[in-house]
C-alpha positions, 0 to 999 in steps of 0.5 A: 737823055742824061741821067742824074748821078746822085752823090752821097756818103756810103755807110762806111764813110759816115762811120769814119767821119763820125769816128774822126769827129768823136776822136777830135771831141775827146782830144779837145775835151782832154786838152781843155781839161788839162788846161783847166787843171793847170790853171787851178794848179797855178792858183794853188801854187800862187796862194801857197807862196803868198802864205809862205811870204806872210809866214816869213814876215810873221817870223821876222816880227815875232821870232817864231811861226804861228802854232796851235795846241792839239786839244788832246794834249792841252796843258801837257806841253806836248807838240803833237799836232795831228789836225793839219787841215784844221790848222790851215784854217786857223793859220789863215785866220791869224795871217788875215788878222795881221793883215799879211794876206791880200788874196780873198779869204774865201779861196781857202775855206777852213776845214771843219773840225767836226769830221772835216765837214767843210772841204778846202779843195773840191777837186780831190776826194778828201777835200782837205789838201792844204795842210800846215805843220810846224815844229819847235826848235829843240824842245816843247819849251821852244816856240816853232822855228820851222814849218811846212805847207803842203798842197796837192796839185792835179798835175804830177808833171808840173815843173814847180814840183822839181823845187818842192821839198821832199820827204818827212818833216817830223822825226816820226813821219813816214813818207806819203801818204802821211799828212805831213810828208811830201812826195813830188811823184804824188803831186804834193807841192811842199814849201818851208825852211829847207833842210829842217834837220841838217843845219848849216853852222854859222861861224863866229857872227859878231855884232858891233853896236855904235849908238850916238850916246850911252844907251841901254840896248837889248839884242836877240838873234832868232836862229835854230839854236845858239851853242856858243856866245860871248857874253852869255846869251841868256835868251838875249843880251841886255847891255849898255853900249857906247859910241866908241863901240864899247859894250858893257854886259849888264849880267856880269858888268864886263866890257866887250868889243862886240857880241859873239854867237855861233849856232846852227841855222837853216839852209841859206839860199844861194844864187850860184850864178853870182859871186866871185872866184878867188885864187887862194893866195889873194883871199885876204885882199879880196875879203877886205875889199868886198867887206869895205864895199858893203860898209864895214870899217877897217877894224871890223873887216880886219877881224873878219879877214883874220877869222875867215881867210885861213879857213878858205885856202884848202884848194887853189881857188874858192867860190865866195858868195855874200848873202844879200842882207834881205835874205840874211834877215829872213834866214836869221832875223835879229831884233834890237831895241831901241831900233838902230838908224843903220843896220849893216849885216853881211853873211858869207858862204864859200866852196873850195875849188880845184878849178875856177868857174864862171859866175856873175860878180856881185855888186855892193852899195855901202850904206851911209852910217848915220845915227845909231849904227849896228854892224854884223858879220858872219858866215857858214863854217860848212862849205857849200856842197 
């Protein structure tokens, strides 16, 4: 007679299976939690970048960034500004009122001004991880010409942190955990105008005015500071312009061929995969050709070449990059009243080279010069690093 042989798990086998299932559950939980962290960080980054784009538009319209007065210093002209989290809510109110944001407003609840009773981000202990800080150009009398937005991410290994601003924003800032300072190692993602205190120096930008008839024109250039100008800038130029390009400055009733200015700017964005590499003995012909491709006429690009070519021949080769006009408009906005029909602005950056490098050639399409036309050329005296 055959005996039934019972099968089953021993106690040790059951413990091993339970341990494996426990490990798998923990790994799954950790993986799921990491996915959720990454998803929340993606939302934070997207929202901050939308606010940054809105600030760019606000600046182009107003010539400065939004600002608020610390109640402790109201009326004394101070720019001390410590309630950073509260500023974030005030900033969003302004940008929504100007219809510059499309995201849902509830994403960014304002921090409460009474002991921060309303949290912005419930995933962090303090809850107030979105901050907005601004700074005037040079003195309390100047409206803000720089800003920084900071948000804390859950993952300190997020690749976006590699492009984050790092270090102090204000002269008096300490490094993190100061609320205005940035550190990617602590997970702070910071955006704003780069290189706030080490400015590039715009070299002899000149502005030509060609109205269709004698016209009174007001021109303003929004950069960090104008150190030199002809005629005197005086918070803007008020002139009488003629179709042949002649400009009469109202302040001194003198005639000028163009408006000239120089001064520091914020760090320009340069797509270093694009541009041109030129042999130093061919710089003149190259510049004339490229300026004509961008819509400048002989008189205008001859003056450009005369100024810039001698400064670009310290080595055998030179890398040349012309900033797209849309980028130039963001870097150094210009306001003109009445509004021109055609605006041509070109801004050049360069770097001297011992050996040539490979880059993708830039392509240009010259706009049709019609109606009231304004032309500006300029560049950075400081070579690219």
